[in-house]
C-alpha positions as a Markdown table, in Angstrom:
| # | Residue | x | y | z |
|---|---|---|---|---|
| 1 | Met | -13.9 | 16.9 | -87.4 |
| 2 | Leu | -11.9 | 20.3 | -87.5 |
| 3 | Arg | -8.0 | 20.2 | -87.9 |
| 4 | His | -6.5 | 23.6 | -86.7 |
| 5 | Ala | -5.9 | 26.8 | -88.5 |
| 6 | His | -3.1 | 28.1 | -90.0 |
| 7 | Ala | -0.1 | 28.4 | -87.3 |
| 8 | Glu | 3.2 | 30.1 | -87.0 |
| 9 | Ala | 6.3 | 28.0 | -87.6 |
| 10 | Asp | 7.9 | 28.3 | -84.3 |
| 11 | Ser | 6.9 | 28.8 | -81.0 |
| 12 | Pro | 8.9 | 31.3 | -78.1 |
| 13 | Ser | 9.5 | 28.3 | -76.1 |
| 14 | Gly | 10.7 | 26.5 | -79.3 |
| 15 | Arg | 7.9 | 23.4 | -79.0 |
| 16 | Asp | 5.8 | 22.3 | -81.8 |
| 17 | Phe | 3.6 | 21.9 | -79.2 |
| 18 | Asp | 3.1 | 25.4 | -78.5 |
| 19 | Arg | 2.9 | 27.0 | -81.5 |
| 20 | Pro | 0.3 | 29.9 | -81.9 |
| 21 | Leu | -2.2 | 30.7 | -84.6 |
| 22 | Ser | -1.1 | 33.2 | -87.3 |
| 23 | Gly | -3.1 | 35.9 | -88.5 |
| 24 | Leu | -4.0 | 33.7 | -91.2 |
| 25 | Gly | -5.1 | 31.0 | -88.5 |
| 26 | Leu | -7.2 | 33.4 | -86.7 |
| 27 | Gln | -9.2 | 34.2 | -89.8 |
| 28 | Gln | -9.9 | 30.8 | -90.9 |
| 29 | Ala | -11.0 | 29.9 | -87.4 |
| 30 | Glu | -13.5 | 32.6 | -87.9 |
| 31 | Ala | -14.6 | 31.2 | -91.1 |
| 32 | Ala | -14.8 | 27.6 | -89.8 |
| 33 | Arg | -17.0 | 29.4 | -86.4 |
| 34 | Gln | -19.6 | 30.6 | -89.3 |
| 35 | Trp | -19.1 | 27.5 | -91.1 |
| 36 | Leu | -20.6 | 25.5 | -87.9 |
| 37 | Gln | -22.9 | 28.4 | -87.4 |
| 38 | Glu | -24.6 | 28.3 | -90.8 |
| 39 | Gln | -24.6 | 24.8 | -90.8 |
| 40 | Gln | -26.3 | 24.4 | -87.1 |
| 41 | Phe | -23.9 | 21.9 | -86.3 |
| 42 | Gln | -24.2 | 21.4 | -82.2 |
| 43 | Pro | -21.9 | 18.6 | -81.1 |
| 44 | Gln | -22.7 | 16.9 | -77.8 |
| 45 | Gln | -19.3 | 16.2 | -77.1 |
| 46 | Val | -16.1 | 18.2 | -77.8 |
| 47 | Leu | -12.4 | 16.5 | -78.2 |
| 48 | Cys | -9.5 | 18.6 | -78.4 |
| 49 | Ser | -5.8 | 18.4 | -78.5 |
| 50 | Pro | -4.4 | 20.7 | -75.8 |
| 51 | Ala | -1.5 | 22.0 | -78.5 |
| 52 | Arg | -2.0 | 26.1 | -78.4 |
| 53 | Arg | -3.3 | 25.8 | -82.1 |
| 54 | Thr | -6.4 | 23.5 | -81.4 |
| 55 | Glu | -7.2 | 25.5 | -78.5 |
| 56 | Gln | -6.9 | 28.7 | -80.1 |
| 57 | Thr | -8.7 | 27.4 | -83.2 |
| 58 | Leu | -11.5 | 26.2 | -80.8 |
| 59 | Ser | -12.3 | 29.3 | -78.7 |
| 60 | Val | -13.0 | 31.3 | -82.2 |
| 61 | Ala | -15.2 | 27.8 | -83.5 |
| 62 | Ala | -16.7 | 27.6 | -80.1 |
| 63 | Ala | -18.7 | 30.6 | -80.2 |
| 64 | Ala | -20.5 | 29.0 | -82.8 |
| 65 | Leu | -21.6 | 26.0 | -80.7 |
| 66 | Thr | -23.8 | 25.6 | -77.5 |
| 67 | Gly | -23.2 | 24.1 | -74.1 |
| 68 | Ala | -21.0 | 21.2 | -75.4 |
| 69 | Pro | -18.8 | 19.9 | -72.7 |
| 70 | Ile | -15.3 | 20.3 | -74.0 |
| 71 | Arg | -12.4 | 17.6 | -72.9 |
| 72 | Phe | -9.1 | 18.4 | -73.6 |
| 73 | Asp | -7.1 | 15.2 | -74.0 |
| 74 | Ala | -3.3 | 14.7 | -74.5 |
| 75 | Arg | -3.8 | 11.4 | -76.8 |
| 76 | Ile | -5.0 | 13.4 | -79.6 |
| 77 | Tyr | -1.5 | 15.4 | -79.9 |
| 78 | Glu | 0.2 | 13.3 | -82.9 |
| 79 | Ala | -2.6 | 10.4 | -82.8 |
| 80 | Thr | -2.9 | 7.9 | -85.8 |
| 81 | Pro | -5.7 | 7.3 | -87.1 |
| 82 | Gly | -6.0 | 4.0 | -85.4 |
| 83 | Asp | -5.4 | 5.9 | -82.3 |
| 84 | Leu | -7.8 | 8.8 | -83.2 |
| 85 | Leu | -11.0 | 6.3 | -84.1 |
| 86 | Arg | -10.0 | 4.7 | -80.1 |
| 87 | Ile | -10.4 | 7.4 | -78.6 |
| 88 | Leu | -14.0 | 8.5 | -80.5 |
| 89 | Glu | -14.8 | 4.7 | -79.9 |
| 90 | Gly | -15.3 | 6.1 | -76.2 |
| 91 | Tyr | -17.5 | 8.8 | -76.8 |
| 92 | Arg | -20.4 | 6.6 | -79.1 |
| 93 | Ala | -22.4 | 7.1 | -76.9 |
| 94 | Ala | -22.1 | 11.1 | -76.6 |
| 95 | Gly | -23.9 | 11.1 | -80.2 |
| 96 | Arg | -22.5 | 14.1 | -82.3 |
| 97 | Val | -18.5 | 14.5 | -81.3 |
| 98 | Leu | -16.6 | 17.5 | -83.0 |
| 99 | Leu | -13.0 | 16.4 | -83.0 |
| 100 | Val | -10.5 | 19.2 | -82.8 |
| 101 | Gly | -6.9 | 17.9 | -84.3 |
| 102 | His | -3.7 | 17.5 | -86.3 |
| 103 | Asn | -3.1 | 16.1 | -89.7 |
| 104 | Pro | -1.6 | 13.7 | -90.3 |
| 105 | Gly | -3.8 | 12.1 | -88.1 |
| 106 | Leu | -7.8 | 13.9 | -88.8 |
| 107 | Glu | -7.4 | 13.4 | -92.9 |
| 108 | Gly | -6.6 | 9.6 | -92.1 |
| 109 | Leu | -9.4 | 8.9 | -90.0 |
| 110 | Val | -11.4 | 10.7 | -92.2 |
| 111 | Ala | -10.3 | 8.3 | -95.1 |
| 112 | Leu | -10.0 | 5.6 | -92.8 |
| 113 | Leu | -14.0 | 6.3 | -92.1 |
| 114 | Ala | -15.3 | 7.0 | -95.4 |
| 115 | Ser | -13.6 | 4.7 | -97.8 |
| 116 | Gly | -11.3 | 1.7 | -95.2 |
| 117 | Arg | -8.2 | 3.6 | -96.7 |
| 118 | Leu | -5.3 | 5.2 | -95.2 |
| 119 | Gly | -3.0 | 5.6 | -98.6 |
| 120 | Gly | -2.5 | 8.6 | -99.5 |
| 121 | His | -5.3 | 10.6 | -98.8 |
| 122 | Arg | -4.5 | 14.6 | -98.7 |
| 123 | Gly | -7.7 | 16.1 | -97.9 |
| 124 | Met | -7.5 | 18.2 | -94.7 |
| 125 | Pro | -5.8 | 21.4 | -95.0 |
| 126 | Thr | -5.8 | 24.1 | -92.4 |
| 127 | Ala | -9.0 | 24.9 | -90.5 |
| 128 | Ser | -10.8 | 22.4 | -92.8 |
| 129 | Ile | -14.0 | 20.7 | -91.5 |
| 130 | Ala | -14.8 | 16.5 | -92.7 |
| 131 | Arg | -18.6 | 15.9 | -91.3 |
| 132 | Leu | -18.9 | 12.5 | -91.0 |
| 133 | Arg | -21.8 | 10.3 | -90.3 |
| 134 | Val | -22.1 | 6.8 | -88.9 |
| 135 | Pro | -25.4 | 4.9 | -88.2 |
| 136 | Ala | -26.5 | 5.0 | -84.4 |
| 137 | Asp | -26.5 | 1.0 | -84.4 |
| 138 | Gln | -23.6 | 0.5 | -86.4 |
| 139 | Pro | -19.9 | 0.1 | -84.7 |
| 140 | Leu | -17.1 | 2.8 | -85.7 |
| 141 | Glu | -15.2 | 1.1 | -87.9 |
| 142 | Pro | -13.2 | 1.6 | -91.5 |
| 143 | Ala | -15.3 | 2.0 | -94.1 |
| 144 | Gly | -18.6 | 2.2 | -91.8 |
| 145 | Ala | -19.0 | 6.2 | -92.5 |
| 146 | Thr | -20.5 | 8.5 | -94.7 |
| 147 | Leu | -18.7 | 11.4 | -95.7 |
| 148 | Asp | -21.3 | 14.6 | -95.6 |
| 149 | Ala | -19.3 | 17.4 | -96.0 |
| 150 | Leu | -15.6 | 18.6 | -96.6 |
| 151 | Trp | -15.5 | 22.3 | -96.3 |
| 152 | Trp | -12.3 | 25.1 | -96.3 |
| 153 | Pro | -11.6 | 28.5 | -95.5 |
């Protein structure tokens, strides 16, 4: 899971969906790229919200990724943890998946998968990455994953 990097407070259109990364966000996205490269993380599928800030974060971070197909999915924008879980269930056969999205959905999903609880977890600042492991023979369900790494710039 990769949360988008820091975004500007406003967009020229006035829509939240169109907010671009800030200068700090571009630096954070580059730091995320470096971490992904150091970890030698190579997803087999990338799922990304089509919001401008997630697209920009992915465009910088993707320099560390080789050849994974990218799917922009509008359902990720403003998704709840339950929505994100259902989206990911559709990609279980893909193996390693990188989900690029937004809070509070992402941090809620990480908490749900790792602990089985949603309440009060605040653990994914901008450009943070949570790496979870789910055994291939296990369903994707609450408390069914191990939080293997949590990184932020």
